C-alpha angles and dihedrals in degrees: 000000000000124000115282087223088084091072087081093067122090111247094248092055089043093055094048091052094049090049091061094037104050099028094239091180093055092046091050089055092051089050090048090057093051090045085056091051094049102037098081097045088046094054094043094053088043095053091043093054093047092054086083086065127061089260126120128210086247088064089048095055093038085065091066104026093097090058106037127061115267095241092051091053095045090050097048093045091049094050095042094050088047094055092044093054091052096040120104129192139050134296092265096048120125088255093062092043087056089048093054088052094051092047091054091062088082090057090043088056090051090051089055092045093052092044085057092048089053093041093236135140119233103254100168119101115260094252093052090048093049092043090056088051092053095045092048083051092055091045090055092050087048093057092043088055090050090052092049092051093053093045096046102032101017092106093047091047090051092051093046091052090047092054095048099037100033092237113182116254094244090060089053088054091049090049090051091056093043096054091058092049092051094092094084091052095051089044090054089045089057092051093048088051091050096047093045103045105026105065118085092239137060115268131181115251090235091056092064097049097083093048092045093049089049095048091047094054094035092050094049092046096046093045093047091045094046092044092051091048095048095043094048111023114010117089103185093157090067091055102034101024115204092359094058091102090055090051093050087048094053094049090052090050090050094054090047091054093044090055094047092051095049086048089054091049091050089051094046087054092049088046092056093051091052092049093050091056094060 
């Protein structure tokens, strides 16, 4: 664990120093590569699992279309739907098990990145480390499922509750508004879970709140901003041709990884201050 003397530094000075010391930009690029490898298995498994619910692939991608560039969403959806059309076997086939393993590579990259943010070595056995990656992947899918249910069936659930519980119509209207604003809360929950369970050290739950709040706001702003730029000004196809969609996706993943790492550094700073007060 890093030396407690760093607690004396202001957080901005601390982050600038860590940016140079731990090569955050390089680590973010590595994480983006593993995100690229894991995104298609993750979406394939998610859409296969949600096939047991009255939810379509269009509903799944509609959940993130406001955050991701349009070309990226179209490309991922086209590839995933093509794979699902040719895939045979049940949900628990060896192919799906391999898909889960591949999908967890993204979480494994986050674990390595956050260990670097905390300046700790990975001390957990391989099976424990990979098991955490798989469980975090399932947790992410669960949160996506909740978000989809609220988005697709939220109105019907509100009306059903109103009929059985005699809820005033005003509350139903309020619920209809709340269910559409639940995405930031779910995103925040994802980051809290990542920052709490992923690093190879015990941290206080309160110490991960600042980084999770920063990552939530930072990821939403960065994703909206990049998506707006790509959809309105950026013409990557003219420069990169048919792989323009891949380039856009990699930049989006890079921004995501960068925000996650900065959030981890903020939490590491917060954790060191908490430890120093004991």
